[in-house]
N, CA, C and O of each residue as an XYZ file, in Angstrom:
476
protein
N      62.870     44.797    -18.447
C      62.813     44.467    -19.945
C      61.837     42.960    -19.881
O      61.571     42.254    -18.908
N      61.506     42.839    -21.121
C      61.180     41.729    -21.501
C      61.666     40.590    -22.923
O      61.670     40.859    -24.124
N      61.967     39.552    -22.370
C      62.226     38.775    -23.585
C      61.882     37.879    -24.032
O      60.951     37.579    -23.285
N      61.947     36.959    -24.949
C      61.088     35.870    -25.248
C      61.583     34.496    -24.290
O      62.587     34.589    -23.583
N      60.814     33.295    -24.344
C      61.034     33.025    -23.337
C      62.447     31.592    -23.905
O      63.021     31.005    -22.988
N      62.721     31.317    -25.017
C      63.407     30.794    -26.129
C      64.538     31.664    -25.559
O      65.406     31.185    -24.828
N      64.493     33.208    -25.985
C      65.965     33.514    -25.974
C      66.544     33.499    -24.295
O      67.724     33.281    -24.021
N      65.304     33.815    -23.095
C      65.868     33.269    -21.926
C      66.679     32.088    -22.038
O      67.910     32.054    -22.041
N      66.041     31.319    -22.111
C      66.770     29.882    -22.095
C      68.246     29.699    -22.821
O      69.169     28.928    -22.556
N      68.090     30.786    -23.914
C      69.443     30.460    -24.252
C      70.444     31.389    -23.353
O      71.476     30.756    -23.131
N      70.459     32.415    -22.889
C      71.358     32.830    -22.329
C      71.703     32.177    -21.221
O      72.888     32.160    -20.888
N      70.549     31.411    -20.324
C      71.123     30.783    -19.351
C      71.457     29.293    -19.178
O      71.443     28.632    -18.139
N      71.884     28.760    -20.933
C      72.856     28.158    -21.043
C      73.717     28.381    -21.480
O      74.653     27.590    -21.597
N      73.699     29.759    -21.948
C      75.755     30.251    -22.757
C      76.861     29.692    -21.834
O      77.850     29.121    -22.294
N      76.662     29.870    -20.573
C      77.725     29.061    -19.360
C      77.697     28.373    -18.557
O      78.243     28.316    -17.455
N      76.438     27.261    -19.551
C      76.202     25.647    -18.657
C      75.198     26.176    -17.239
O      75.028     25.319    -16.372
N      74.800     27.032    -17.105
C      73.738     27.713    -16.113
C      74.400     28.389    -14.900
O      74.086     28.659    -13.741
N      75.414     28.529    -15.672
C      76.267     29.597    -14.156
C      76.467     31.104    -14.580
O      76.614     31.501    -15.736
N      76.444     31.942    -13.327
C      76.684     33.571    -13.298
C      77.577     33.539    -14.482
O      78.182     32.469    -14.549
N      77.906     34.529    -15.620
C      78.575     34.724    -16.299
C      80.149     35.279    -15.449
O      81.294     35.104    -15.868
N      79.717     35.986    -14.142
C      80.556     36.652    -13.430
C      81.345     36.205    -12.576
O      82.529     36.460    -12.351
N      80.348     35.255    -11.925
C      81.024     34.931    -10.568
C      81.455     33.304    -10.957
O      82.441     32.817    -10.404
N      80.779     32.626    -11.787
C      80.316     31.470    -12.168
C      79.799     30.696    -10.823
O      80.486     29.892    -10.194
N      78.628     31.036    -10.535
C      77.944     30.367     -9.286
C      77.208     29.721    -10.404
O      77.042     29.929    -11.606
N      76.742     28.634     -9.291
C      75.101     28.172    -10.266
C      73.799     28.632    -10.349
O      73.178     28.827     -9.304
N      73.187     28.877    -11.631
C      72.143     29.408    -11.394
C      71.038     29.111    -11.490
O      70.976     28.325    -12.435
N      69.576     29.344    -10.854
C      68.332     28.256    -10.815
C      67.696     29.311    -11.950
O      67.838     30.534    -11.918
N      67.112     28.703    -12.753
C      66.460     29.460    -13.901
C      65.601     30.474    -13.686
O      65.606     31.433    -14.457
N      64.637     30.415    -12.490
C      63.790     31.189    -12.172
C      64.623     32.362    -11.366
O      64.126     33.488    -11.384
N      65.605     32.203    -10.808
C      66.318     33.528    -10.167
C      66.971     34.279    -11.370
O      67.160     35.490    -11.258
N      67.239     33.786    -12.234
C      68.698     34.026    -12.732
C      67.841     35.552    -13.601
O      66.660     35.875    -13.727
N      69.329     36.255    -14.109
C      68.344     37.644    -14.293
C      69.476     37.453    -15.026
O      70.492     36.809    -14.766
N      69.001     38.443    -16.487
C      69.704     38.998    -17.786
C      70.152     40.016    -17.707
O      69.516     41.013    -17.365
N      71.517     39.992    -18.048
C      72.638     41.730    -17.713
C      72.817     41.683    -19.281
O      73.216     40.904    -20.147
N      72.232     43.118    -19.141
C      72.781     43.845    -20.868
C      75.034     44.090    -20.905
O      75.708     45.070    -20.587
N      75.343     43.096    -21.284
C      76.696     43.072    -21.427
C      77.612     44.632    -21.845
O      78.649     45.120    -21.395
N      76.738     45.026    -22.809
C      77.956     46.579    -22.560
C      76.489     47.613    -21.950
O      76.829     48.633    -22.550
N      75.611     47.895    -21.462
C      75.004     48.785    -20.922
C      74.026     49.430    -21.852
O      74.557     50.284    -22.561
N      72.738     49.256    -22.046
C      71.373     50.330    -22.672
C      71.969     51.800    -22.981
O      72.176     52.455    -24.003
N      72.179     52.037    -21.281
C      72.149     53.462    -21.419
C      73.647     53.901    -21.661
O      74.064     55.039    -21.448
N      74.420     52.813    -22.150
C      75.719     53.422    -23.295
C      75.576     52.803    -25.030
O      76.210     52.617    -26.069
N      74.514     52.701    -24.517
C      74.268     52.434    -26.443
C      74.354     50.645    -27.177
O      74.643     50.242    -28.304
N      73.910     49.871    -25.786
C      73.762     48.180    -26.198
C      72.345     48.058    -26.299
O      71.268     48.583    -26.019
N      72.890     47.127    -26.823
C      71.273     46.785    -27.731
C      70.605     45.906    -26.915
O      71.168     45.273    -26.022
N      69.113     45.812    -27.243
C      68.464     44.542    -26.711
C      68.500     43.332    -27.578
O      67.523     43.020    -28.258
N      69.780     42.533    -27.566
C      70.098     41.717    -28.579
C      70.819     40.529    -27.356
O      71.423     40.744    -26.305
N      70.359     38.995    -28.184
C      70.483     37.497    -27.415
C      72.055     37.584    -27.701
O      71.981     36.682    -28.535
N      73.426     37.912    -27.713
C      74.627     38.989    -27.981
C      74.897     39.608    -27.219
O      76.094     39.556    -26.936
N      74.260     40.318    -26.615
C      74.350     41.844    -25.670
C      73.961     41.164    -24.432
O      73.884     42.000    -23.531
N      73.685     39.980    -24.027
C      73.497     39.781    -22.989
C      73.525     38.929    -21.962
O      72.846     38.012    -22.423
N      73.793     38.646    -21.048
C      75.124     37.546    -19.652
C      73.900     37.265    -19.122
O      73.061     38.150    -18.957
N      73.634     35.632    -18.717
C      72.978     35.284    -17.293
C      73.617     35.869    -16.124
O      74.838     35.710    -16.138
N      73.189     36.459    -15.177
C      73.664     36.644    -14.159
C      72.256     36.822    -12.682
O      71.103     37.226    -12.526
N      73.636     36.064    -11.745
C      73.132     36.239    -10.268
C      72.436     37.452     -9.908
O      73.135     38.374    -10.329
N      71.709     37.776     -9.507
C      71.038     38.615     -8.714
C      71.867     39.825     -8.118
O      71.491     40.907     -8.569
N      73.062     39.904     -7.076
C      73.698     40.478     -6.757
C      75.078     41.152     -7.855
O      75.599     42.261     -7.734
N      75.400     40.140     -8.843
C      76.287     41.233     -9.995
C      76.006     41.106    -10.608
O      76.830     40.863    -11.489
N      73.945     41.078    -11.181
C      73.851     42.027    -12.170
C      73.426     43.263    -11.236
O      73.520     44.343    -11.819
N      72.997     43.327     -9.962
C      72.761     44.664     -9.074
C      73.659     45.395     -9.231
O      73.360     46.477     -9.736
N      75.019     45.172     -8.912
C      75.984     45.731     -8.276
C      76.970     45.936    -10.201
O      77.720     46.911    -10.235
N      76.928     45.389    -11.058
C      77.223     46.026    -12.325
C      76.230     46.839    -12.417
O      76.723     47.945    -12.640
N      75.387     46.895    -12.382
C      74.504     47.669    -12.874
C      74.535     48.838    -14.446
O      73.864     48.498    -15.421
N      75.154     49.818    -14.479
C      75.332     50.044    -15.320
C      76.749     50.707    -16.347
O      77.050     51.540    -17.203
N      77.261     49.617    -15.494
C      78.977     49.337    -15.408
C      79.147     48.873    -16.943
O      78.241     48.301    -17.549
N      80.474     49.195    -17.543
C      80.451     48.638    -18.706
C      81.532     47.429    -17.721
O      81.795     47.360    -16.520
N      81.985     46.517    -19.044
C      82.704     45.169    -17.872
C      84.282     45.700    -17.415
O      84.856     45.162    -16.468
N      84.837     46.687    -18.109
C      85.855     47.016    -17.131
C      85.136     47.945    -16.206
O      85.110     47.729    -14.994
N      84.736     48.653    -16.585
C      84.407     49.319    -14.976
C      84.055     48.582    -13.812
O      84.670     48.723    -12.755
N      82.881     47.626    -13.983
C      82.545     45.956    -12.882
C      83.978     45.747    -12.539
O      84.235     46.026    -11.368
N      85.019     45.310    -13.288
C      86.402     44.508    -12.747
C      86.718     45.954    -11.689
O      86.582     45.855    -10.469
N      87.042     46.942    -12.191
C      87.369     48.141    -11.514
C      86.485     48.310    -10.247
O      86.931     48.278     -9.100
N      85.674     48.423    -10.454
C      85.061     48.096     -8.533
C      85.469     47.339     -7.984
O      86.189     47.489     -6.997
N      84.952     45.798     -8.711
C      85.536     44.778     -7.525
C      86.462     44.846     -7.218
O      86.617     44.758     -6.000
N      87.915     45.079     -8.236
C      89.544     45.348     -8.190
C      89.743     46.023     -6.564
O      90.634     45.560     -5.852
N      88.794     47.203     -6.022
C      88.766     47.812     -5.325
C      87.588     47.502     -4.407
O      86.975     48.336     -3.742
N      87.464     46.803     -4.436
C      86.029     46.638     -2.801
C      87.010     45.836     -1.521
O      86.494     44.966     -0.820
N      88.150     46.169     -1.378
C      88.908     45.478     -0.276
C      89.316     46.397      0.306
O      89.165     46.447      1.527
N      89.968     47.421     -0.396
C      89.798     48.761      0.437
C      88.787     49.696      0.706
O      88.731     50.769      1.307
N      88.099     49.066      0.163
C      86.981     50.431      0.787
C      86.592     49.364      1.718
O      86.915     49.694      2.859
N      86.126     48.419      1.684
C      85.442     47.595      2.759
C      86.722     47.540      4.266
O      86.234     47.598      5.395
N      87.669     47.473      4.174
C      88.844     47.998      5.318
C      88.420     48.985      5.473
O      88.824     49.377      4.378
N      87.839     49.989      5.934
C      87.449     51.179      6.058
C      87.239     51.480      7.739
O      87.916     52.185      8.488
N      86.004     50.643      8.021
C      85.617     50.434      9.017
C      86.790     49.725      9.963
O      87.415     48.680      9.776
N      86.853     50.731     11.094
C      87.549     50.055     12.192
C      87.621     48.778     12.911
O      88.591     48.370     13.549
N      86.368     48.124     12.723
C      86.013     46.670     13.110
C      86.229     45.583     12.072
O      86.177     44.401     12.413
N      86.438     45.894     10.981
C      86.934     44.907      9.729
C      88.176     45.312     10.105
O      88.812     44.258     10.133
N      88.935     46.223     10.421
C      90.352     46.394     10.339
C      91.008     45.535     11.759
O      92.141     45.062     11.842
N      89.916     45.503     12.817
C      90.536     44.649     14.236
C      90.426     43.326     13.501
O      91.521     42.787     13.343
N      89.337     42.632     12.989
C      89.369     41.594     12.822
C      89.830     40.865     11.557
O      89.528     39.694     11.323
N      90.722     41.778     10.605
C      91.441     41.036     10.134
C      92.936     40.779     10.944
O      93.713     39.835     10.796
N      93.057     42.042     11.911
C      94.441     41.981     12.721
C      94.380     40.611     13.311
O      95.343     39.844     13.317
N      93.030     40.299     13.880
C      93.614     38.937     14.459
C      93.247     37.337     13.737
O      93.380     36.200     14.190
N      92.680     37.905     12.285
C      92.293     37.052     12.214
C      91.365     36.265     12.234
O      91.548     35.198     12.821
N      90.388     36.470     11.756
C      88.791     36.415     12.476
C      88.440     36.431     11.164
O      87.746     35.568     10.627
N      89.073     37.751     10.432
C      88.418     37.268      8.851
C      89.776     37.716      8.021
O      90.774     38.376      8.311
N      89.137     36.770      6.409
C      90.191     37.325      5.779
C      89.918     37.425      4.243
O      88.822     36.975      3.910
N      90.676     37.912      3.273
C      90.635     38.207      2.016
C      90.600     37.674      1.448
O      90.500     36.732      2.233
N      90.572     37.070      0.227
C      90.799     36.337     -1.069
C      90.578     37.283     -2.275
O      89.522     37.272     -2.906
N      91.839     38.278     -2.636
C      92.255     39.070     -3.945
C      90.823     38.275     -5.041
O      90.362     37.156     -4.816
N      90.382     39.158     -6.134
C      89.652     39.121     -6.999
C      91.051     39.318     -8.231
O      91.881     40.191     -8.481
N      90.773     38.232     -8.650
C      92.483     37.725    -10.089
C      91.568     38.722    -10.907
O      92.441     39.192    -11.638
N      90.497     39.313    -11.251
C      90.010     40.404    -12.435
C      89.647     39.860    -13.755
O      89.449     40.420    -14.833
N      89.602     38.333    -13.308
C      89.145     38.317    -14.720
C      87.631     36.844    -14.403
O      87.579     35.724    -13.896
N      86.795     37.688    -14.997
C      85.658     36.606    -14.811
C      84.878     35.574    -15.017
O      84.507     35.716    -16.182
N      84.363     34.539    -14.557
C      83.618     33.265    -14.864
C      83.737     33.432    -16.550
O      84.569     32.773    -17.173
N      82.879     34.319    -17.176
C      82.854     34.177    -18.555
C      84.081     34.022    -19.532
O      84.174     33.291    -20.518
N      84.977     34.879    -19.013
C      86.187     35.307    -19.784
C      87.013     33.861    -19.903
O      87.445     33.336    -20.930
N      87.100     33.359    -18.454
C      87.820     32.156    -18.291
C      87.042     30.683    -19.349
O      87.777     29.911    -19.965
N      85.849     30.581    -19.363
C      85.074     29.828    -20.212
C      85.559     30.265    -21.138
O      86.695     29.832    -21.333
N      85.198     30.976    -21.852
C      85.743     31.372    -23.399
C      86.599     31.311    -24.048
O      86.595     31.212    -25.275
N      87.810     31.378    -23.079
C      89.055     30.922    -22.807
C      89.959     30.034    -23.169
O      91.063     29.976    -23.710
N      88.920     29.167    -22.571
C      88.658     27.392    -22.507
C      88.253     27.074    -23.462
O      89.107     26.558    -24.183
N      86.724     27.157    -24.109
C      86.422     26.878    -24.942
C      86.766     27.570    -26.568
O      86.092     27.278    -27.555
N      87.664     28.301    -26.587
C      89.127     28.652    -27.783
C      89.687     28.013    -27.883
O      89.870     27.374    -28.919
N      90.360     27.842    -26.607
C      91.826     26.563    -26.732
C      91.333     25.282    -27.164
O      92.075     24.913    -28.075
N      90.471     24.460    -26.955
C      89.866     23.867    -27.165
C      89.403     23.519    -28.420
O      89.304     22.319    -28.672
N      89.014     24.572    -29.495
C      88.828     25.183    -30.525
C      90.225     25.101    -31.570
O      90.188     24.722    -32.741
N      91.202     25.464    -30.977
C      91.919     25.329    -31.389
C      93.239     24.338    -31.604
O      94.373     24.538    -32.039
N      92.654     23.363    -31.173
C      92.997     22.098    -30.925
C      93.219     21.167    -32.028
O      93.535     20.000    -31.796
């Protein structure tokens, strides 16, 4: 996919130069542009259908919808815990997991912006 430089800049600034999914800071040159509604499911090549994304989130989201991506993340701990070494590490407190609350950074940012507009 090739988008205009001006559109790419708009996407990067959409959430204050942060990944729309995890909220981590994004370097402009490393930012990937994600289709919110995947192209193979009818999504358009349109600025309103683009989100700024880090490489990891864009790769893992792939052609999932937002809800499918959320579901995959919500079940990741169960899949990670299958190997014995992980279960042993959890048992001894060597590693720990923090649950995903099911809310993406862009959803939190949009909610905050709407609350500020309604004041």
